Each structure stands twice: as structure tokens, then as C-alpha cells.
C-alpha positions in Angstrom: -92.6 -30.7 149.8 -92.3 -26.9 149.9 -95.8 -26.6 148.5 -97.0 -28.4 151.7 -95.2 -26.0 154.0 -96.6 -23.0 152.2 -100.1 -24.4 151.8 -102.9 -22.0 152.9 -104.1 -24.3 155.7 -100.7 -24.6 157.5 -101.1 -22.6 160.6 -97.8 -23.7 162.2 -94.8 -24.7 160.0 -93.2 -26.4 163.0 -95.7 -29.3 162.6 -95.2 -30.0 158.9 -91.8 -31.7 159.0 -92.5 -33.9 162.0 -95.8 -35.0 160.3 -94.0 -35.8 157.1 -91.4 -37.8 159.1 -94.2 -40.0 160.4 -94.0 -41.7 157.0 -90.6 -43.1 158.1 -91.9 -44.0 161.6 -94.8 -45.9 160.0 -92.6 -47.7 157.6 -94.1 -46.1 154.5 -90.7 -44.8 153.4 -87.1 -45.3 154.5 -84.9 -42.7 156.1 -83.0 -42.5 152.7 -86.3 -42.0 150.8 -87.2 -39.2 153.3 -83.8 -37.5 152.8 -84.4 -37.6 149.0 -88.0 -36.3 149.5 -86.9 -33.4 151.6 -83.4 -32.6 150.3 -82.0 -34.7 147.5 -84.8 -34.4 144.9 -85.1 -30.6 145.3 -81.3 -30.2 145.1 -81.1 -32.4 142.0 -84.0 -30.5 140.3 -82.8 -27.0 141.1 -79.2 -27.5 140.3 -80.0 -29.3 137.0 -81.7 -26.0 136.0 -79.1 -23.7 137.5 -75.9 -25.3 138.9 -75.3 -22.2 141.0 -78.8 -22.1 142.5 -77.5 -22.6 146.1 -74.4 -20.5 145.7 -74.0 -18.0 148.6 -76.7 -19.8 150.7 -76.3 -21.4 154.2 -76.6 -24.8 152.6 -74.1 -24.4 149.7 -71.5 -26.7 151.3 -74.2 -29.3 152.1 -75.4 -29.2 148.5 -71.9 -29.5 147.1 -71.2 -32.5 149.4 -74.5 -34.1 148.5 -74.0 -33.7 144.7 -70.4 -35.1 145.0 -71.6 -38.2 146.8 -74.6 -38.5 144.5 -72.4 -38.6 141.4 
């Protein structure tokens, strides 16, 4: 998803997440799928490469809680 936010034709990042969430509103994906799309999948990928990737960041505790629940 981050590639969508940083894409050259995104003039206002405030619109990207609400537009992505439209997939939930339209029944294309579930809320759980959206959470994985936006958070879970990137966390799994980045921590599999470097378990300390989020250490010292604002979301470190969220990542730890997610990974604990995901185990």
C-alpha cells in the first residue's frame, strides 16, 4: 500500500486511505482483510526480515501486540 501513497500522481495523501477503505464499504474485502492490507502484512514482512524494525517507533507497542496475537 505504501507505494500507492507515494505514487507520483497522489496530490493529497489524505484521500488515499479513505479511497482504499471503499473496498470494505463496497464489500470487496472484509475489515479484517483491510487491517492485514494496511498493517498486518507490512508488519509481518518487515519483522520477518528484521525483528527490531519497529523498535523505537511510535507503533512499536502496536506491532508487539499484533505479533503476539498473530502467533
